[in-house]
C-alpha positions as CSV (number, residue, x, y, z in Angstrom):
1,X,23.7,10.3,14.8
2,X,24.0,8.5,17.8
3,X,20.4,6.2,17.4
4,X,20.6,4.2,14.7
5,X,17.8,1.3,14.2
6,X,18.0,-1.3,11.5
7,X,15.1,-0.1,8.6
8,X,15.7,-3.5,6.9
9,X,14.5,-5.6,9.8
10,X,10.7,-5.8,10.1
11,X,10.7,-6.5,14.0
12,X,11.7,-2.9,13.8
13,X,8.6,-2.0,13.1
14,X,6.4,-4.6,15.6
15,X,5.9,-1.4,17.7
16,X,4.9,0.8,15.9
17,X,6.8,3.1,12.4
18,X,9.9,4.8,14.1
19,X,8.5,8.6,14.2
20,X,11.2,9.5,16.1
21,X,13.8,8.0,14.1
22,X,13.0,10.2,11.4
23,X,12.9,13.2,12.6
24,X,15.7,12.9,13.5
25,X,16.9,11.7,10.0
26,X,14.9,15.0,8.0
27,X,16.9,17.1,10.5
28,X,20.2,16.1,10.5
29,X,20.9,13.7,7.7
30,X,18.2,13.8,5.1
31,X,20.2,11.6,2.5
32,X,20.9,9.1,5.8
33,X,23.5,5.5,4.4
34,X,22.2,2.6,5.6
35,X,25.3,0.0,6.7
36,X,24.6,-3.5,5.9
37,X,22.8,-6.0,8.7
38,X,22.2,-8.9,8.6
39,X,18.8,-8.6,7.8
40,X,19.6,-6.4,4.6
41,X,19.0,-8.4,1.5
42,X,22.0,-9.4,-0.8
43,X,24.1,-8.1,2.7
44,X,23.7,-4.3,0.3
45,X,23.7,-1.2,2.1
46,X,21.3,1.3,1.0
47,X,20.0,5.3,0.8
48,X,17.4,6.5,2.9
49,X,15.6,9.5,1.6
50,X,13.2,10.9,4.4
51,X,12.2,14.5,3.7
52,X,9.3,15.3,1.7
53,X,10.5,17.7,-1.7
54,X,13.4,14.6,-2.2
55,X,11.0,11.9,-1.9
56,X,8.5,13.4,-4.7
57,X,11.8,14.2,-6.7
58,X,12.6,10.6,-6.2
59,X,9.0,9.4,-7.3
60,X,9.0,12.0,-10.4
61,X,12.1,10.9,-11.7
62,X,12.5,7.4,-12.6
63,X,15.4,8.2,-15.4
64,X,17.5,8.6,-12.4
65,X,16.1,6.6,-10.0
66,X,14.7,3.2,-11.9
67,X,11.8,0.7,-10.2
68,X,13.4,-2.0,-13.2
69,X,16.7,-3.9,-13.2
70,X,19.5,-1.5,-13.7
71,X,22.6,-3.5,-15.3
72,X,25.0,-5.1,-14.3
73,X,22.4,-5.9,-11.5
74,X,19.9,-8.9,-12.0
75,X,17.2,-7.5,-10.2
76,X,15.5,-4.8,-9.4
77,X,12.1,-3.7,-8.4
78,X,10.6,-1.5,-5.2
79,X,11.9,-3.6,-2.1
80,X,15.2,-3.8,-1.1
81,X,15.1,-7.5,-2.1
82,X,16.7,-7.6,-5.4
83,X,13.3,-9.3,-7.7
84,X,14.2,-11.1,-10.7
85,X,11.1,-10.4,-12.3
86,X,11.9,-6.8,-12.0
87,X,9.9,-5.7,-15.6
88,X,7.2,-8.0,-15.4
89,X,4.6,-6.0,-13.4
90,X,3.5,-1.5,-13.8
91,X,5.5,-1.2,-10.2
92,X,9.2,-2.4,-11.4
93,X,8.6,-0.9,-14.9
94,X,10.2,2.4,-16.4
95,X,9.1,3.8,-19.8
96,X,8.4,2.6,-22.3
97,X,7.4,-0.9,-20.7
98,X,5.8,0.2,-18.1
99,X,3.3,2.8,-20.0
100,X,2.7,0.0,-22.4
101,X,1.6,-2.3,-18.8
102,X,-0.6,0.5,-17.5
103,X,-2.4,1.4,-20.8
104,X,-3.8,-2.5,-21.1
105,X,-4.6,-2.6,-17.4
106,X,-6.0,0.9,-17.4
107,X,-8.7,-0.8,-19.2
108,X,-10.3,-2.7,-16.7
109,X,-10.0,-0.5,-14.3
110,X,-12.1,2.5,-16.1
111,X,-14.1,5.3,-13.8
112,X,-17.2,3.7,-14.7
113,X,-16.5,-0.4,-14.2
114,X,-15.2,1.1,-10.7
115,X,-18.5,3.4,-9.8
116,X,-20.5,0.6,-10.9
117,X,-19.0,-1.5,-7.3
118,X,-20.3,1.7,-5.2
119,X,-23.5,-0.4,-5.0
120,X,-22.5,-3.4,-3.8
121,X,-19.2,-2.3,-1.8
122,X,-22.2,-0.5,0.2
123,X,-24.4,-3.2,0.7
124,X,-21.7,-6.0,1.6
125,X,-20.5,-2.8,4.4
126,X,-23.8,-3.1,5.7
127,X,-23.1,-7.0,5.8
128,X,-20.2,-6.1,7.3
129,X,-21.9,-4.5,10.5
130,X,-24.7,-6.6,11.0
131,X,-21.9,-10.0,11.6
132,X,-19.6,-8.0,14.1
133,X,-19.8,-11.5,16.5
134,X,-20.0,-9.9,19.4
135,X,-19.7,-5.9,19.7
136,X,-18.3,-5.7,23.7
137,X,-15.2,-7.6,22.5
138,X,-15.0,-6.7,18.9
139,X,-11.6,-7.2,16.9
140,X,-11.5,-4.8,14.2
141,X,-9.3,-5.5,12.1
142,X,-10.2,-9.1,11.1
143,X,-14.0,-8.9,11.7
144,X,-14.4,-5.4,10.1
145,X,-11.1,-3.3,8.3
146,X,-9.9,-6.3,6.4
147,X,-13.8,-7.5,5.0
148,X,-14.5,-4.7,2.5
149,X,-11.1,-4.3,1.2
150,X,-11.1,-8.7,0.7
151,X,-14.0,-8.1,-1.1
152,X,-13.6,-5.2,-3.7
153,X,-10.5,-6.6,-4.9
154,X,-11.5,-10.2,-4.9
155,X,-14.9,-8.9,-6.7
156,X,-12.0,-6.9,-9.5
157,X,-9.6,-10.4,-10.1
158,X,-13.1,-12.6,-10.1
159,X,-12.4,-14.8,-7.4
160,X,-15.1,-17.4,-5.9
161,X,-16.2,-16.7,-2.5
162,X,-14.8,-20.2,-1.3
163,X,-10.8,-18.9,-2.2
164,X,-11.5,-15.6,-0.1
165,X,-10.7,-16.2,3.0
166,X,-8.2,-18.2,2.5
167,X,-6.3,-15.4,-0.1
168,X,-6.2,-13.6,3.2
169,X,-5.1,-15.9,5.3
170,X,-1.6,-16.5,2.9
171,X,-1.0,-12.7,2.7
172,X,-1.5,-12.2,6.5
173,X,0.6,-15.5,7.4
174,X,3.3,-13.5,4.6
175,X,3.7,-10.8,6.6
176,X,4.0,-11.5,9.9
177,X,7.3,-14.0,8.4
178,X,10.5,-12.3,8.2
179,X,11.6,-12.5,5.0
180,X,13.9,-10.1,2.2
181,X,10.7,-9.4,0.1
182,X,7.3,-8.1,1.6
183,X,5.6,-10.9,1.4
184,X,7.6,-13.9,2.7
185,X,8.2,-16.0,-0.5
186,X,7.3,-19.6,0.7
187,X,3.5,-17.5,0.8
188,X,4.0,-15.3,-2.7
189,X,4.6,-18.9,-4.9
190,X,1.0,-20.5,-3.1
191,X,-0.8,-17.1,-4.0
192,X,1.3,-16.8,-7.6
193,X,0.2,-20.9,-7.9
194,X,-3.4,-19.6,-7.0
195,X,-3.5,-16.9,-10.0
196,X,-1.7,-19.0,-12.8
197,X,-5.0,-21.0,-12.4
198,X,-7.5,-18.0,-11.8
199,X,-6.0,-16.4,-15.3
200,X,-6.0,-19.6,-16.9
201,X,-9.7,-20.5,-16.1
202,X,-10.5,-16.9,-17.4
203,X,-8.4,-16.9,-20.6
204,X,-10.6,-19.6,-21.7
205,X,-14.2,-18.8,-20.0
206,X,-13.4,-14.1,-19.4
207,X,-16.4,-13.1,-17.0
208,X,-17.8,-10.0,-16.0
209,X,-14.9,-9.2,-14.3
210,X,-11.8,-6.7,-14.3
211,X,-9.4,-9.6,-14.8
212,X,-11.0,-10.4,-17.3
213,X,-11.0,-7.7,-18.9
214,X,-7.7,-6.3,-18.7
215,X,-6.4,-11.1,-19.6
216,X,-8.0,-9.6,-23.5
217,X,-7.2,-6.2,-23.2
218,X,-5.8,-4.9,-26.4
219,X,-4.5,-1.8,-28.0
220,X,-5.2,-0.1,-31.2
221,X,-1.4,-0.4,-31.8
222,X,-1.3,-4.0,-33.8
223,X,2.7,-4.1,-33.2
224,X,1.7,-3.8,-29.3
225,X,1.6,-7.6,-27.8
226,X,-0.7,-8.2,-25.3
227,X,-0.3,-8.9,-21.5
228,X,1.9,-12.6,-21.5
229,X,1.1,-14.7,-19.1
230,X,3.9,-14.3,-16.6
231,X,3.4,-10.7,-16.7
232,X,-0.6,-11.4,-16.2
233,X,0.5,-13.4,-13.3
234,X,3.3,-10.5,-11.3
235,X,-0.2,-7.8,-12.6
236,X,-2.0,-10.2,-9.9
237,X,0.9,-10.9,-7.4
238,X,1.0,-6.9,-7.4
239,X,-2.8,-6.4,-7.1
240,X,-3.8,-8.6,-5.0
241,X,-1.8,-8.1,-1.8
242,X,-2.0,-4.3,-2.6
243,X,-5.3,-4.2,-2.5
244,X,-6.7,-6.2,0.2
245,X,-3.5,-5.1,2.7
246,X,-3.3,-1.7,2.3
247,X,-6.5,-0.1,2.5
248,X,-7.4,-2.5,5.4
249,X,-4.2,-1.4,7.4
250,X,-5.7,2.2,6.2
251,X,-9.2,1.5,7.6
252,X,-7.8,0.2,11.0
253,X,-5.5,3.1,11.1
254,X,-7.9,5.5,10.9
255,X,-10.5,3.9,13.8
256,X,-7.6,4.0,16.0
257,X,-6.8,7.4,15.5
258,X,-10.1,8.3,16.2
259,X,-10.2,6.7,19.1
260,X,-7.3,8.8,19.9
261,X,-9.1,11.7,19.0
262,X,-12.3,12.1,19.7
263,X,-12.3,15.5,19.0
264,X,-12.0,14.6,15.1
265,X,-14.7,11.7,16.1
266,X,-17.3,14.4,16.8
267,X,-16.7,16.5,14.2
268,X,-16.7,14.1,11.3
269,X,-20.0,13.2,12.7
270,X,-21.6,17.0,13.0
271,X,-20.4,17.6,9.3
272,X,-20.7,14.7,7.1
273,X,-19.5,16.7,4.5
274,X,-15.9,16.3,5.1
275,X,-15.7,12.9,4.6
276,X,-13.6,13.9,1.4
277,X,-11.0,15.4,3.5
278,X,-11.0,13.4,6.2
279,X,-10.1,10.3,3.9
280,X,-7.8,12.1,2.9
281,X,-6.4,12.6,5.7
282,X,-6.1,9.1,6.8
283,X,-4.2,8.1,3.9
284,X,-2.1,11.0,5.2
285,X,-2.1,9.5,8.8
286,X,-2.1,6.3,7.9
287,X,0.5,5.7,4.6
288,X,0.5,2.3,4.7
289,X,3.1,1.2,2.1
290,X,6.1,3.7,4.2
291,X,8.3,2.9,2.1
292,X,9.8,2.1,-1.8
293,X,13.6,1.4,-3.4
294,X,15.0,2.1,-6.3
295,X,18.2,2.0,-8.2
296,X,20.0,4.7,-9.2
297,X,21.2,4.7,-13.2
298,X,23.4,7.7,-12.8
299,X,25.8,9.4,-10.3
300,X,23.9,12.1,-8.9
301,X,23.4,14.3,-5.4
302,X,20.2,14.6,-3.5
303,X,20.0,16.1,-0.1
304,X,22.9,17.3,-0.5
305,X,24.7,14.0,-0.9
306,X,26.4,12.2,-3.9
307,X,25.1,8.7,-4.6
308,X,26.6,6.2,-7.2
309,X,25.3,4.2,-9.9
310,X,24.1,0.8,-9.4
311,X,23.6,1.9,-5.3
312,X,19.8,1.2,-4.0
313,X,18.0,4.1,-2.7
314,X,14.8,3.8,-0.5
315,X,12.0,7.2,0.3
316,X,10.0,6.5,3.1
317,X,6.7,7.9,1.8
318,X,5.5,8.3,6.1
319,X,8.6,10.2,6.7
320,X,7.6,12.5,3.7
321,X,3.8,12.1,5.7
322,X,5.3,13.6,8.8
323,X,7.7,16.5,7.4
324,X,6.9,19.7,9.1
325,X,8.6,21.2,6.1
326,X,5.4,20.7,3.7
327,X,2.5,20.1,6.3
328,X,1.5,22.0,9.8
329,X,1.3,20.0,13.4
330,X,2.2,16.9,11.0
331,X,1.8,15.4,14.3
332,X,-2.2,16.0,14.4
333,X,-4.9,13.9,13.0
334,X,-7.2,16.4,11.2
335,X,-9.8,15.4,9.1
336,X,-10.2,19.2,8.0
337,X,-6.7,20.0,7.1
338,X,-6.3,21.5,3.7
339,X,-4.3,21.8,1.6
340,X,-3.3,18.3,2.2
341,X,-0.8,17.0,-0.5
342,X,0.3,13.8,1.3
343,X,2.5,11.0,-0.9
344,X,0.0,7.8,0.5
345,X,-0.8,7.6,-3.0
346,X,2.4,8.2,-4.8
347,X,2.7,10.2,-7.2
348,X,4.6,10.4,-10.7
349,X,3.9,7.5,-13.3
350,X,3.7,4.9,-10.8
351,X,1.1,6.9,-8.7
352,X,-1.0,4.1,-7.0
353,X,-3.5,2.7,-10.1
354,X,-6.7,2.0,-7.4
355,X,-6.6,5.4,-5.7
356,X,-10.6,6.1,-6.8
357,X,-11.3,2.6,-5.7
358,X,-9.3,2.9,-2.2
359,X,-11.4,6.1,-0.9
360,X,-14.1,4.7,-2.4
361,X,-13.9,2.2,0.2
362,X,-12.6,3.8,3.6
363,X,-15.3,6.7,2.8
364,X,-18.2,3.9,2.1
365,X,-17.1,2.1,5.2
366,X,-16.8,5.2,7.9
367,X,-20.2,6.3,6.9
368,X,-21.3,2.7,7.5
369,X,-19.5,2.6,11.0
370,X,-20.7,5.6,11.3
371,X,-24.6,5.4,10.8
372,X,-24.6,1.8,13.4
373,X,-22.1,2.8,16.0
374,X,-21.9,5.6,18.5
375,X,-19.0,4.3,21.3
376,X,-15.4,2.9,20.5
377,X,-13.3,1.8,23.3
378,X,-10.2,0.6,23.3
379,X,-9.9,-2.7,25.4
380,X,-5.7,-3.4,24.9
381,X,-2.7,-1.8,23.0
382,X,-2.5,-2.1,19.6
383,X,-0.8,-4.9,17.5
384,X,1.7,-3.3,14.9
385,X,2.1,-5.6,11.9
386,X,5.8,-7.0,11.9
387,X,7.0,-5.4,7.4
388,X,9.0,-2.5,7.0
389,X,6.9,-2.2,3.7
390,X,3.5,-2.9,3.9
391,X,3.1,-1.9,7.6
392,X,-0.1,-1.0,9.9
393,X,-2.4,-2.5,13.1
394,X,-3.0,-6.1,13.2
395,X,-5.4,-6.1,16.5
396,X,-7.5,-3.1,17.7
397,X,-9.3,-4.6,20.2
398,X,-12.7,-2.5,20.7
399,X,-16.1,-2.6,22.9
400,X,-18.0,-0.7,20.2
401,X,-22.0,0.4,21.3
């Protein structure tokens, strides 16, 4: 390929996802070696997997493609940066540690617990609509899209109302800073310190929230230890940014897609029964977590190429969700798409824990938006998050009537 871009540099994504580059990769180099650049963590190159079939294979083969540390590496994880704490959170652990962590955490994320949130989230969504300061000049991301996901994840974690905007601000600033990880270390430490204090409070005085249930979770196996303080902090660091940011990006990206495809907005208004399939298309189209990293545990082959043990490999869900080999007309936003086997929530053992909650939030937000407003007009080109991991629209100025 003649054209190369730096996928390890967040600013590469400041104008949106580089779809044309990934289409070339899918067509010409489905396994692509990304040479190290000044922005590549550890000064290391890494493999790029871009086709749907190959991405799914990586996700479903954790024995070959590890989320944890792979000796002699001192770190691992799901971003290009070698995280020394890999193995302490579900997304950076392999079985049996992953199975243990997910089993304990899932005791809080029961279908009943999530379903019980719906009435409160709908009430909050109505308030969000009421409080739009000026519908003639609405900044949709900060005034609408971010609010419900923020309130939902804070409810799950039992974060007091007065702390919620501060925590969200730390995430926003952390995603804007060019750094080796998903969020800059400076802001990650602020969130970590807050999480430690909140966890200790709920250890001493459990409340009626999912975080309290997880802190005090036990299994039937007396040999299995509960979540350690370090594991709990890493869970907080995983859940808060993921819960607050990814669904916000899905809602914001969906609004942009509906304005760019008014026929789909009209179709949804005319047939509200399409909402479940619309939600799935929103997740496919926006894919807020655009890539994950794995480490090869042994020499292996994929997409006709050879990977050596210990090498970093990245698979790009956004590329997989636009693969012409799997999706008919993948660059068309189609709310009635069927089938729609997108990997916006992942697949395999690391499939997203919060699927039901994310679907509920997107559904509620667009039901309430469509019930309240009729027309949406874009006032300025959208601005994108300059981040190569959690990617989406960061500013969307609209006129709403």
